[in-house]
GUKEVEX-234294 format. One line per 2 residues: number of its first residue (from 1); for each residue z, x, y of C-alpha. Coordinates in steps of 0.25 Angstrom, whole numbers, plus 2048, in hexadecimal, padded with zeros to 3 digits. Each point is the difference from the previous one (the first is absolute). Example, Ala and Ser with C-alpha at 12.3 -4.5 7.8 and 13.67 -1.06 7.14 Angstrom:
2
1) 81F 831 7EE ~ 7FE 806 80E
REM end
This chain:
267
1) 7FC 848 80E ~ 7FE 7F2 7FC
3) 7FF 806 7F3 ~ 80F 806 800
5) 805 7F3 808 ~ 7FA 7F7 7F2
7) 807 80B 7F8 ~ 80F 7FD 808
9) 7FC 7F0 800 ~ 7FF 7FF 7F1
11) 80A 809 7FD ~ 80A 7F8 80A
13) 7FC 7F4 7FB ~ 801 803 7F1
15) 80F 804 801 ~ 805 7F3 809
17) 7F8 7F7 7F5 ~ 807 80A 7F6
19) 80E 7FD 806 ~ 7FD 7F2 805
21) 7FD 7FC 7F0 ~ 7F3 7FA 807
23) 7F2 7FC 7FE ~ 7F2 800 806
25) 802 811 7FF ~ 7EF 7FE 7FD
27) 7FF 7FA 80A ~ 805 80A 80C
29) 7F9 80B 7F9 ~ 7F3 7FB 7FF
31) 800 7FE 810 ~ 808 80E 804
33) 7F3 805 803 ~ 7FC 7F5 80A
35) 80E 7FF 806 ~ 801 810 801
37) 7F1 800 808 ~ 805 7F5 809
39) 80F 805 805 ~ 7FB 80F 802
41) 7F3 7FF 804 ~ 7FC 7F2 806
43) 80B 7F6 805 ~ 803 800 80E
45) 810 7FF 7FE ~ 80C 805 805
47) 80C 804 7F7 ~ 80A 7FF 80C
49) 7FA 7F5 807 ~ 7FC 7F7 7F5
51) 7FF 7F3 808 ~ 7F5 807 808
53) 7F6 7F6 807 ~ 7F4 809 801
55) 804 803 7EE ~ 7F5 7FC 7F6
57) 806 7F6 7F5 ~ 7FE 803 7F1
59) 803 7F3 7F9 ~ 803 804 7F0
61) 7FD 7F4 7FB ~ 803 803 7F1
63) 80F 800 804 ~ 804 805 7F3
65) 7FC 80E 801 ~ 809 801 80A
67) 805 80D 7FB ~ 7F5 807 805
69) 7FF 7FC 80D ~ 811 802 803
71) 7FD 80E 7FB ~ 7F5 803 80B
73) 80B 7FC 80A ~ 80A 808 7FC
75) 7F5 80B 7FE ~ 7FD 7FD 810
77) 80C 7FE 805 ~ 802 7F1 802
79) 80D 7FF 7F6 ~ 809 80C 7FA
81) 7FA 805 7F2 ~ 810 7FC 7FD
83) 7FD 7F2 803 ~ 7F6 7FF 7F2
85) 80A 802 7F9 ~ 805 7F2 802
87) 7F3 7FA 7FB ~ 803 7F3 7F9
89) 80F 800 801 ~ 807 7F4 807
91) 802 7FF 80E ~ 7F5 80B 801
93) 7F5 800 80B ~ 7F6 806 7F7
95) 7FF 7F2 7F6 ~ 7F7 7FF 7F3
97) 7F3 7FA 808 ~ 7FE 806 80C
99) 807 7FC 80D ~ 7FD 7FE 811
101) 80F 804 801 ~ 7FD 810 7FD
103) 7FD 807 80B ~ 7F1 802 7FF
105) 7FB 7F4 7FB ~ 7F9 7F3 804
107) 802 7F7 7F8 ~ 808 7FA 7F2
109) 7F6 7FF 7F3 ~ 803 7FC 7F3
111) 7F9 7F5 7FD ~ 7F1 803 800
113) 7F4 7FC 808 ~ 809 7FF 80D
115) 7FD 80F 805 ~ 7F2 7FE 806
117) 800 7F3 805 ~ 80D 805 808
119) 7F5 80E 805 ~ 7F6 7F8 805
121) 809 7F9 808 ~ 805 80B 806
123) 7F3 806 803 ~ 7FB 7F2 806
125) 80C 7FE 80A ~ 7FD 812 804
127) 7F2 7FA 802 ~ 805 7F6 808
129) 809 808 807 ~ 7F7 80C 803
131) 808 809 7F8 ~ 7FA 80D 7FA
133) 809 801 7F3 ~ 7FB 7FF 7F2
135) 804 7F8 7F4 ~ 7FF 806 7F2
137) 803 7F6 7F3 ~ 802 807 7F5
139) 7FE 7F6 7F3 ~ 7FF 7FE 7F0
141) 7F4 7FE 7FB ~ 808 7F4 7F8
143) 805 7FA 80C ~ 7F0 7FC 802
145) 802 7F5 7F6 ~ 809 7FA 80C
147) 7F6 7F4 80A ~ 808 805 80B
149) 7FA 80D 800 ~ 7F2 7FB 801
151) 804 7F6 80A ~ 805 80D 807
153) 7F2 807 7FE ~ 7F7 7F7 805
155) 80A 7FC 80E ~ 7FE 810 802
157) 7F3 7FE 7FF ~ 7FE 7F5 807
159) 806 805 80D ~ 7FB 80E 7FE
161) 80D 808 7FE ~ 7FA 80D 801
163) 810 806 803 ~ 804 7FD 7F0
165) 7FE 807 7F3 ~ 803 7FC 7F3
167) 802 809 7F5 ~ 7FF 7FC 7F1
169) 80A 808 7F6 ~ 7F4 7FC 7F6
171) 808 805 7F2 ~ 7F9 7F6 7F7
173) 80F 7FC 7FB ~ 807 7F3 804
175) 80F 7FD 7FA ~ 7FF 7FE 7F0
177) 7EE 805 800 ~ 7F5 805 806
179) 7FB 7FA 80D ~ 7F3 7FC 7F7
181) 808 7F6 7F8 ~ 808 7FB 807
183) 7F7 7FA 80B ~ 7F3 80A 801
185) 7FE 804 811 ~ 7F2 806 7FE
187) 7F6 803 806 ~ 80C 803 80A
189) 7F7 808 80A ~ 7F5 7F4 801
191) 80B 7F5 802 ~ 806 809 80C
193) 7F4 801 807 ~ 7FB 7F1 7FD
195) 80C 7FD 807 ~ 7FC 80A 80D
197) 808 80C 7FD ~ 7FC 80E 801
199) 803 808 7F4 ~ 801 80D 7F9
201) 805 804 7F2 ~ 807 80C 7FD
203) 808 808 7F6 ~ 80E 7FB 804
205) 806 80F 7FC ~ 7F7 809 808
207) 808 800 80A ~ 7F5 807 80A
209) 7F6 7F5 7FB ~ 80A 7F6 804
211) 805 807 80F ~ 7F0 800 803
213) 7FF 7F2 7FC ~ 80B 7FB 809
215) 7FB 807 80D ~ 7F8 7FA 80B
217) 805 7F2 7FE ~ 7F7 7F8 803
219) 7F6 805 7F6 ~ 7F7 7F4 807
221) 802 7FA 80D ~ 805 7F0 7FE
223) 801 801 7F2 ~ 80E 802 7F8
225) 800 80C 7F6 ~ 805 800 7F2
227) 803 80C 7F7 ~ 7FE 7FD 7F1
229) 809 80D 7FA ~ 7FD 802 7F1
231) 80D 804 7FA ~ 809 802 7F4
233) 80E 7F8 7FE ~ 807 80B 7FE
235) 7FA 80A 805 ~ 807 811 7FF
237) 805 7FB 7F4 ~ 7FC 801 7F3
239) 807 7F7 7F8 ~ 7FF 7F6 80B
241) 7F2 800 804 ~ 7F7 7F2 7FD
243) 80D 7FC 7F7 ~ 804 7F3 804
245) 80E 800 7FB ~ 805 808 80D
247) 7FD 7F5 809 ~ 80F 7FC 7FA
249) 806 80B 7F9 ~ 809 809 806
251) 7FF 810 7FC ~ 80D 805 7F8
253) 806 80E 805 ~ 7F7 806 7F5
255) 7F3 7F9 807 ~ 805 804 80E
257) 7FF 80F 7FD ~ 7F5 7FF 7F7
259) 7F7 7FA 80C ~ 806 807 80B
261) 7FD 80D 7F7 ~ 7F2 7FB 802
263) 800 7FE 80D ~ 805 80E 804
265) 7F4 804 7F7 ~ 80A 808 7F6
267) 7FC 802 7F3
REM end
């Protein structure tokens, strides 16, 4: 089940960030349910042949949330789970921002605002060569302040790229404070519609709703699709939820233990 998959992602992500004394656990927990549905139910991927030409292309634009993807790749068998222990260490392939050197990762990201443009290029290439695979781009809400994204939104609609879906992790927090206080992006849905995209808004932690929304792409022929997923930063760990501090902090041993207990549903 995708909910169990998401719980495993959360536990593995927490352990990686704790061991590496790294950051961005809030961002990783925010997307865990979306990632679980993608890797468990939606993406056409091949763990034993990760370069298969017929695979769907998945791009994590918010590359700082990489532990969520590394966890999913380990669960699916792209890499050994034991390799996760090397995350963030010198000479490890599992860098602190997602790296294409890891089997199953299409594109290295870190500087925000690059993933959508790359994904749109992939979708355009697929159209030109009459390939049937799809491109999925998981983005942060904070990076919508980058002009490169809006160029990509325009380009995709202009070229009628109905083989791409953008998923916006709308957790409402950015860096030191809220999206609203940093650079307000509302009305987001209306903006996407004005830019020529087909839009759906969902609860980004409801795995059933996520799965239903990601089926039957394209939703509308000749239009790119965008899923606005309303999420909670740090979801699954009460002391991390909606707390911007966990964009930077690493859990200590006591906090890790408490977080794992919460995720496993123990009292």
